[in-house]
ZAMARGU-4260 file (C-alpha; in steps of 0.2 Angstrom, whole numbers, plus 5000, padded with zeros to 4 digits):
<rodrens>
0) 5001/4999/5000 | 5014/5011/5004 | 5023/5009/4989 | 5008/5014/4978 | 5003/5029/4988
5) 5020/5035/4985 | 5018/5033/4966 | 5003/5040/4966 | 5009/5056/4974 | 5024/5057/4962
10) 5009/5055/4947 | 5000/5071/4957 | 5015/5083/4959 | 5021/5078/4939 | 5004/5083/4932
15) 5003/5098/4944 | 5019/5104/4936 | 5013/5105/4918 | 5006/5119/4911 | 4991/5111/4902
20) 4979/5118/4919 | 4975/5135/4915 | 4960/5131/4926 | 4971/5133/4941 | 4972/5151/4940
25) 4954/5151/4948 | 4960/5145/4963 | 4960/5155/4979 | 4978/5163/4985 | 4976/5152/5000
30) 4975/5135/4989 | 4991/5141/4978 | 4996/5129/4964 | 5004/5113/4973 | 5023/5107/4971
35) 5034/5095/4979 | 5041/5105/4990 | 5022/5110/4998 | 5027/5098/5012 | 5041/5105/5016
40) 5036/5122/5016 | 5017/5121/5027 | 5027/5112/5040 | 5039/5125/5041 | 5025/5138/5045
45) 5016/5126/5055 | 5029/5125/5066 | 5031/5143/5068 | 5015/5146/5069 | 5006/5132/5078
50) 5022/5125/5088 | 5007/5117/5102 | 5002/5104/5088 | 5007/5088/5095 | 5007/5076/5079
55) 5019/5071/5070 | 5024/5082/5053 | 5035/5071/5043 | 5031/5061/5026 | 5024/5046/5033
60) 5016/5032/5024 | 4998/5035/5022 | 4989/5018/5021 | 4970/5028/5022 | 4971/5043/5013
65) 4970/5040/4994 | 4974/5056/4982 | 4965/5058/4969 | 4960/5072/4956 | 4946/5080/4952
70) 4940/5081/4936 | 4946/5099/4933 | 4963/5094/4940 | 4963/5100/4957 | 4973/5088/4970
75) 4957/5078/4983 | 4955/5062/4990 | 4947/5047/4995 | 4947/5039/5012 | 4948/5023/5015
80) 4932/5018/5027 | 4935/5001/5030 | 4926/4986/5020 | 4932/4989/5003 | 4923/5006/5004
85) 4929/5024/5002 | 4924/5041/5003 | 4927/5057/4994 | 4931/5071/5006 | 4927/5085/4989
90) 4918/5086/4975 | 4926/5077/4962 | 4924/5087/4950 | 4928/5105/4958 | 4932/5106/4976
95) 4934/5125/4971 | 4916/5128/4968 | 4910/5119/4982 | 4920/5127/4995 | 4914/5145/4988
100) 4895/5137/4990 | 4900/5131/5008 | 4908/5147/5014 | 4893/5158/5004 | 4878/5148/5014
105) 4888/5146/5032 | 4880/5157/5046 | 4894/5168/5052 | 4886/5182/5058 | 4890/5192/5076
110) 4908/5191/5083 | 4907/5173/5090 | 4923/5162/5087 | 4921/5150/5073 | 4924/5132/5075
115) 4927/5123/5059 | 4922/5104/5061 | 4935/5094/5048 | 4949/5103/5037 | 4950/5089/5023
120) 4962/5097/5011 | 4957/5117/5016 | 4947/5123/5001 | 4931/5128/5011 | 4945/5135/5025
125) 4952/5146/5011 | 4935/5153/5005 | 4928/5154/5022 | 4942/5166/5027 | 4942/5177/5013
130) 4924/5182/5019 | 4927/5187/5035 | 4937/5200/5044 | 4955/5197/5050 | 4952/5198/5067
135) 4939/5185/5068 | 4946/5169/5078 | 4943/5154/5068 | 4948/5136/5075 | 4950/5120/5064
140) 4947/5102/5071 | 4954/5088/5061 | 4950/5072/5071 | 4963/5061/5057 | 4981/5064/5057
145) 4985/5055/5041 | 4971/5068/5031 | 4981/5083/5040 | 4999/5076/5035 | 4992/5073/5016
150) 4984/5092/5015 | 5000/5099/5020 | 5009/5087/5006 | 4996/5090/4992 | 4990/5108/4993
155) 5000/5124/4996 | 4993/5130/5015 | 5005/5145/5020 | 4993/5159/5019 | 4980/5148/5029
160) 4992/5142/5043 | 5000/5160/5042 | 4984/5169/5045 | 4983/5179/5061 | 4969/5172/5074
165) 4968/5155/5064 | 4971/5139/5078 | 4973/5121/5074 | 4969/5106/5084 | 4973/5088/5075
170) 4969/5072/5087 | 4957/5059/5091 | 4951/5063/5109 | 4936/5075/5109 | 4941/5079/5129
175) 4957/5087/5121 | 4948/5096/5109 | 4935/5103/5122 | 4950/5108/5133 | 4958/5116/5117
180) 4943/5127/5113 | 4938/5133/5130 | 4956/5140/5133 | 4956/5151/5118 | 4937/5155/5123
185) 4943/5160/5141 | 4955/5171/5134 | 4944/5179/5123 | 4931/5186/5133 | 4919/5168/5132
190) 4914/5175/5116 | 4902/5163/5109 | 4905/5147/5097 | 4897/5144/5081 | 4901/5127/5073
195) 4902/5124/5054 | 4902/5106/5051 | 4912/5100/5035 | 4899/5087/5030 | 4911/5072/5024
200) 4922/5075/5041 | 4907/5073/5051 | 4900/5059/5042 | 4916/5049/5043 | 4919/5053/5060
205) 4901/5057/5068 | 4904/5050/5087 | 4921/5062/5087 | 4912/5080/5081 | 4897/5074/5090
210) 4905/5074/5108 | 4912/5089/5105 | 4897/5099/5102 | 4887/5088/5116 | 4900/5094/5128
215) 4898/5112/5125 | 4879/5111/5123 | 4881/5102/5142 | 4891/5113/5150 | 4885/5130/5143
220) 4902/5136/5137 | 4891/5140/5121 | 4884/5153/5128 | 4892/5156/5146 | 4899/5174/5144
225) 4880/5181/5148 | 4880/5168/5163 | 4896/5176/5170 | 4892/5193/5170 | 4877/5199/5183
230) 4876/5210/5195 | 4887/5211/5211 | 4880/5215/5227 | 4860/5216/5223 | 4858/5202/5240
235) 4857/5206/5256 | 4870/5194/5260 | 4888/5196/5254 | 4896/5181/5244 | 4915/5179/5243
240) 4926/5166/5234 | 4942/5164/5242 | 4957/5160/5234 | 4967/5151/5249 | 4983/5144/5251
245) 4993/5139/5268 | 4997/5158/5269 | 4995/5162/5288 | 4981/5176/5287 | 4969/5165/5278
250) 4962/5157/5292 | 4960/5173/5301 | 4950/5179/5286 | 4937/5164/5286 | 4934/5165/5305
255) 4932/5184/5304 | 4919/5180/5289 | 4911/5167/5299 | 4907/5178/5314 | 4900/5191/5302
260) 4888/5178/5293 | 4895/5181/5276 | 4894/5169/5264 | 4911/5160/5257 | 4917/5147/5247
265) 4936/5142/5245 | 4947/5135/5230 | 4963/5127/5235 | 4978/5135/5225 | 4992/5121/5220
270) 5008/5130/5214 | 5007/5118/5198 | 4989/5126/5193 | 4994/5144/5196 | 4988/5153/5180
275) 4983/5136/5172 | 4965/5133/5160 | 4960/5120/5174 | 4961/5134/5188 | 4953/5145/5179
280) 4938/5131/5174 | 4938/5127/5192 | 4936/5147/5194 | 4921/5149/5183 | 4911/5133/5189
285) 4912/5140/5205 | 4904/5158/5198 | 4893/5151/5189 | 4886/5140/5205 | 4890/5153/5220
290) 4888/5169/5211 | 4901/5178/5221 | 4899/5196/5223 | 4920/5196/5223 | 4935/5187/5223
295) 4950/5190/5239 | 4966/5185/5238 | 4981/5188/5249 | 4999/5196/5240 | 4988/5191/5225
300) 4991/5174/5226 | 4983/5163/5214 | 4985/5177/5201 | 4998/5172/5186 | 5010/5183/5180
305) 5003/5183/5162 | 4988/5190/5170 | 4977/5178/5162 | 4965/5177/5175 | 4963/5195/5179
310) 4960/5200/5163 | 4948/5186/5161 | 4940/5191/5176 | 4938/5210/5171 | 4931/5204/5155
315) 4917/5196/5166 | 4916/5210/5175 | 4920/5201/5192 | 4929/5211/5205 | 4944/5204/5214
320) 4952/5212/5231 | 4971/5208/5234 | 4976/5212/5252 | 4993/5214/5251 | 5003/5209/5270
325) 5020/5210/5263 | 5028/5224/5254 | 5020/5223/5236 | 5036/5232/5228 | 5045/5216/5229
330) 5030/5207/5223 | 5020/5215/5212 | 5035/5218/5197 | 5029/5201/5192 | 5010/5203/5191
335) 5009/5222/5182 | 4999/5213/5167 | 4987/5210/5184 | 4980/5229/5183 | 4962/5230/5180
340) 4949/5242/5187 | 4943/5226/5193 | 4955/5225/5204 | 4956/5232/5223 | 4971/5233/5232
345) 4973/5232/5251 | 4991/5237/5258 | 4994/5234/5276 | 5008/5248/5274 | 5001/5267/5269
350) 5018/5271/5261 | 5015/5260/5245 | 4997/5266/5241 | 5006/5278/5228 | 5017/5266/5222
355) 5004/5255/5218 | 4995/5268/5210 | 5007/5276/5200 | 5008/5258/5193 | 4990/5258/5187
360) 4979/5250/5203 | 4965/5264/5204 | 4956/5257/5217 | 4970/5257/5231 | 4967/5256/5251
365) 4976/5255/5269 | 4972/5240/5278 | 4985/5236/5292 | 4984/5218/5301 | 4974/5215/5314
370) 4972/5200/5327 | 4961/5184/5328 | 4957/5189/5347 | 4950/5173/5350 | 4967/5164/5346
375) 4979/5177/5355 | 4970/5181/5373 | 4972/5184/5389 | 4978/5168/5400 | 4969/5171/5416
380) 4959/5158/5423 | 4967/5143/5412 | 4984/5133/5416 | 4997/5141/5403 | 5006/5126/5396
385) 5022/5133/5392 | 5027/5141/5410 | 5047/5137/5404 | 5044/5151/5395 | 5042/5165/5407
390) 5054/5178/5407 | 5060/5197/5411 | 5063/5198/5391 | 5057/5190/5375 | 5059/5192/5359
395) 5050/5182/5343 | 5060/5183/5325 | 5071/5176/5312 | 5091/5179/5312 | 5087/5179/5293
400) 5105/5170/5293 | 5100/5157/5283 | 5087/5166/5272 | 5100/5178/5267 | 5114/5166/5262
405) 5100/5154/5251 | 5090/5169/5243 | 5107/5178/5240 | 5115/5162/5231 | 5099/5157/5221
410) 5102/5175/5212 | 5120/5169/5206 | 5125/5189/5209 | 5144/5192/5208 | 5157/5207/5205
415) 5151/5223/5213 | 5134/5216/5217 | 5139/5203/5229 | 5156/5213/5235 | 5145/5226/5241
420) 5129/5216/5245 | 5132/5220/5265 | 5134/5239/5261 | 5119/5241/5251 | 5108/5233/5264
425) 5116/5244/5278 | 5112/5260/5267 | 5094/5252/5264 | 5092/5250/5283 | 5099/5265/5289
430) 5088/5275/5273 | 5069/5282/5273 | 5069/5275/5254 | 5057/5259/5254 | 5064/5254/5235
435) 5081/5246/5235 | 5081/5249/5216 | 5083/5270/5220 | 5096/5264/5234 | 5107/5257/5220
440) 5104/5270/5207 | 5109/5286/5218 | 5121/5279/5229 | 5130/5264/5220 | 5128/5269/5200
445) 5141/5259/5195 | 5131/5243/5198 | 5114/5249/5193 | 5117/5243/5174 | 5121/5225/5183
450) 5108/5225/5192 | 5096/5229/5178 | 5104/5215/5167 | 5098/5201/5182 | 5082/5200/5175
455) 5065/5199/5184 | 5066/5184/5194 | 5086/5187/5200 | 5081/5207/5203 | 5066/5201/5212
460) 5077/5190/5224 | 5092/5200/5228 | 5082/5214/5233 | 5071/5202/5244 | 5089/5196/5251
465) 5095/5215/5253 | 5080/5218/5263 | 5085/5203/5273 | 5102/5209/5277 | 5097/5224/5281
470) 5082/5218/5295 | 5096/5206/5301 | 5106/5222/5305 | 5092/5232/5313 | 5088/5218/5322
475) 5106/5211/5329 | 5109/5230/5333 | 5094/5232/5344 | 5095/5213/5353 | 5112/5220/5359
480) 5102/5230/5370 | 5093/5216/5375 | 5109/5205/5382 | 5110/5214/5400 | 5095/5205/5403
485) 5097/5189/5397 | 5083/5188/5385 | 5075/5172/5378 | 5076/5174/5360 | 5065/5162/5351
490) 5068/5158/5333 | 5077/5148/5320 | 5094/5140/5325 | 5107/5151/5318 | 5106/5165/5333
495) 5121/5159/5338 | 5130/5163/5323 | 5127/5181/5329 | 5126/5181/5347 | 5136/5174/5360
500) 5123/5158/5366 | 5128/5160/5383 | 5122/5179/5383 | 5104/5173/5380 | 5091/5159/5381
505) 5087/5150/5366 | 5070/5141/5359 | 5067/5134/5345 | 5052/5143/5334 | 5035/5142/5341
510) 5020/5138/5331 | 5011/5154/5328 | 4992/5147/5333 | 4994/5136/5346 | 5010/5140/5355
515) 5016/5159/5352 | 4999/5168/5363 | 5004/5156/5379 | 5023/5164/5378 | 5016/5183/5376
520) 5005/5180/5393 | 5021/5173/5402 | 5035/5186/5396 | 5035/5201/5408 | 5040/5211/5393
525) 5039/5207/5374 | 5051/5216/5363 | 5050/5220/5344 | 5060/5227/5331 | 5050/5228/5315
530) 5057/5222/5296 | 5064/5233/5285 | 5053/5229/5272 | 5040/5242/5282 | 5048/5260/5284
535) 5032/5265/5292 | 5020/5252/5295 | 5018/5239/5310 | 5020/5219/5310 | 5009/5208/5318
540) 5015/5208/5335 | 5010/5225/5338 | 4993/5217/5338 | 4993/5200/5344 | 5004/5205/5361
545) 4990/5218/5366 | 4978/5206/5362 | 4984/5194/5375 | 4983/5208/5388 | 5004/5208/5388
550) 5018/5224/5389 | 5023/5227/5373 | 5040/5237/5370 | 5042/5241/5350 | 5051/5252/5338
555) 5042/5268/5333 | 5034/5268/5318 | 5026/5282/5308 | 5009/5273/5306 | 5009/5269/5324
560) 5001/5286/5329 | 4984/5281/5317 | 4983/5264/5327 | 4987/5267/5344 | 4988/5281/5358
565) 5009/5281/5359 | 5016/5281/5377 | 4998/5276/5384 | 4992/5258/5375 | 5009/5255/5367
570) 5027/5261/5372 | 5039/5264/5359 | 5058/5267/5358 | 5066/5279/5344 | 5083/5274/5347
575) 5094/5260/5353 | 5102/5268/5367 | 5084/5269/5373 | 5080/5250/5374 | 5089/5247/5391
580) 5084/5262/5402 | 5064/5258/5395 | 5065/5238/5399 | 5072/5243/5417 | 5060/5256/5421
585) 5045/5246/5415 | 5050/5229/5425 | 5051/5242/5441 | 5035/5249/5438 | 5022/5233/5438
590) 5008/5246/5439 | 5012/5255/5427 | 5016/5241/5415 | 5001/5231/5418 | 4990/5248/5414
595) 4999/5250/5397 | 4994/5232/5394 | 4977/5233/5399 | 4974/5252/5388 | 4982/5242/5373
600) 4972/5226/5375 | 4955/5238/5373 | 4961/5246/5359 | 4964/5231/5350 | 4948/5222/5355
605) 4938/5238/5350 | 4948/5243/5332 | 4960/5231/5327 | 4954/5213/5327 | 4951/5204/5309
610) 4933/5206/5310 | 4933/5225/5309 | 4946/5222/5294 | 4935/5209/5284 | 4922/5223/5288
615) 4932/5238/5278 | 4935/5226/5265 | 4919/5220/5261 | 4911/5237/5262 | 4926/5246/5251
620) 4921/5233/5238 | 4902/5237/5240 | 4906/5254/5238 | 4917/5254/5220 | 4908/5238/5213
625) 4888/5240/5219
</rodrens>
C-alpha cells in the first residue's frame, strides 16, 4: 500500500507541474499550485505559527488517505472507511466551486468564535477566511492526522496556516479538543461559539465531532459569557470566593467571615495550577454555581504573572480584592499584567499606596494587619501549658542568616553586587527610601546596569536578600541592647552565629497559632524590632501582644500614631540607646506596665480585630463595585 501511495503522489506532482491546467488560476490565493516542496513549506509554517501541535508532521506512509484528482484537475482524496469502501472528502468534479458555495451558505454573523469541524484539503477553509475579517477567531478541528499530513503534502497552505487568529487542533480525543477550544474561549472574553461542519468529515467521524458539540452544549460554554456577567452586591448577604493557600492569614479571614455571616467558598491553590486553564475552569464553575460578589486573595496569590486570570475576571466584570501583607514592591513587579479596573488593592503599609497607584491600580486602600482575639487572648483563669517560657524579656523573630544566604546564592550575583551586598543592605536599613532599586541607583551607580541585567526573577530575589540582610542588621543592633537582661530569643537555630549563646536563652520556633499566645502571656516584656520591608508600617506582633493583655516594647513606626496612643496603649523606643532604660523602668513599675497592657488590649479589641478588617474590605468592595 505504501509504495502505491508514493507512486500516486509522484504522479500528482508531475501532472500539477505541467502547464496544461489553466483552470488553476481560478483557485484562491490560499490554495496555491502545489509542488513537491509543499510539505516542507507547509511544515515550516506550521511549526512556526502552531508550535503547540503535538503530531508528527514528517512524510510518513499513509494507508487510509487515497490521493485522487477532481475532473478539473485539483488534488483531492478518498478516505478508506473499511470493508472495501472509500469516501470522497471534496467534490470529484470541482472542489473549489463546492468550497465557495459552502462558505457562502455558512452562518457566520456576529462576533462568535468560528469552529470548523473537519479540514480535508482546506478548500472550504480557504474560501471561508476570505469572507470574514482578519481579526475573527477561527479554530480548525481535524480528527485524523493522516488527512492533515496529506493536505500539507498536496496543497500549498502557507497563506491559511500563517493567518492571524487561526488555531489548529489535530487529534483523536474529543476531551482534548474541548479543552483546546475552551482555552481560546477564556482568552477571548468567553465569546460564543459557532460550529461550522464539513459534512464529509462529520459523516466519517460522527462520534468524535458529536461528542465535542454535545460537550459544549451540556456545559453551557456556547453561551457562558452572559451567565458569568451578573450584578454584584444585589443581595442582602455578601458572597466571597476565596483563593486559599496555607498562608497564615487566610484562617483569620475565614474565621472573621463566619462571625460576620458572610457566605464564602474556598478554592485551594496548588502551585502547579497557577494561571493554568484547569484552575480558571474551576473558578468558572464556582462563579456560575455560587454567584460571588467578589474574589479575595492575599498578596495576589493565585494570579498568574501573564495576567490571564485577572484579564478574564475583568472581561466578565468580576471584582477581586488583593490584601497585601508583605511589601508589594517585592511582589507586584511580577504581576503588573494583573492591573485591571476590577482589582482593589488593600495594603498593610500606607507608604506603598502611591507606588501602586503609579503602576495603575486605581482602587487602593490602607488596610493594616489585625488580630484574631479568640486565638491571642489573656490566659488568666486557665493553666498556661508553657510556663518554662517565663522570662523578663522575650523576643520572637528569625535571625535571617539562612534566608539571606540561600536567597543570595539563588540569584547567582557576582562582582560588585556581591562584594558590596552588605554595604547596600546597611544603606537601605538606615535610609527612609523604600525601594532598594533607588538605593543602588543613587548610591551605587556603577552597579545599576548590572542590577538591571539580572532579569525580573533574580532582581526580585536580590532585593529580597537585601531587605532580609537589612532586617538582620537592624534587629541585631537592637537585640544586643537586651543582653544585660539575658533575654529569651525564640526563632531559628542560627541565632548563635550572631550572638554568643551564653548571653541569651534560646528556644526553638513556636507554632504561631497554638504556642505563641502562651509565650506572650508569660513574658514580662515582649520586645519587637520591625522588619525593614516596612519603613513606616507596623507588624503582626503590635496587635497580637496587646490582644493577650501583655506588655509590648516596640520600635516607633510612623503609622503607629494612627493605630494606638503611643505612651499610653503601647510603649515605643526611637533609638537603640533607649531600649535598656525603658526595659528597666517598666520591669520596676509593674502597675504602669499593666495599665499600658490593659489599655492596649482595649484598643485592639475595639478597633483592630480581623472582624473589623474584613468589614472594611467588604464595605470598600461594595462601595466600588455595587
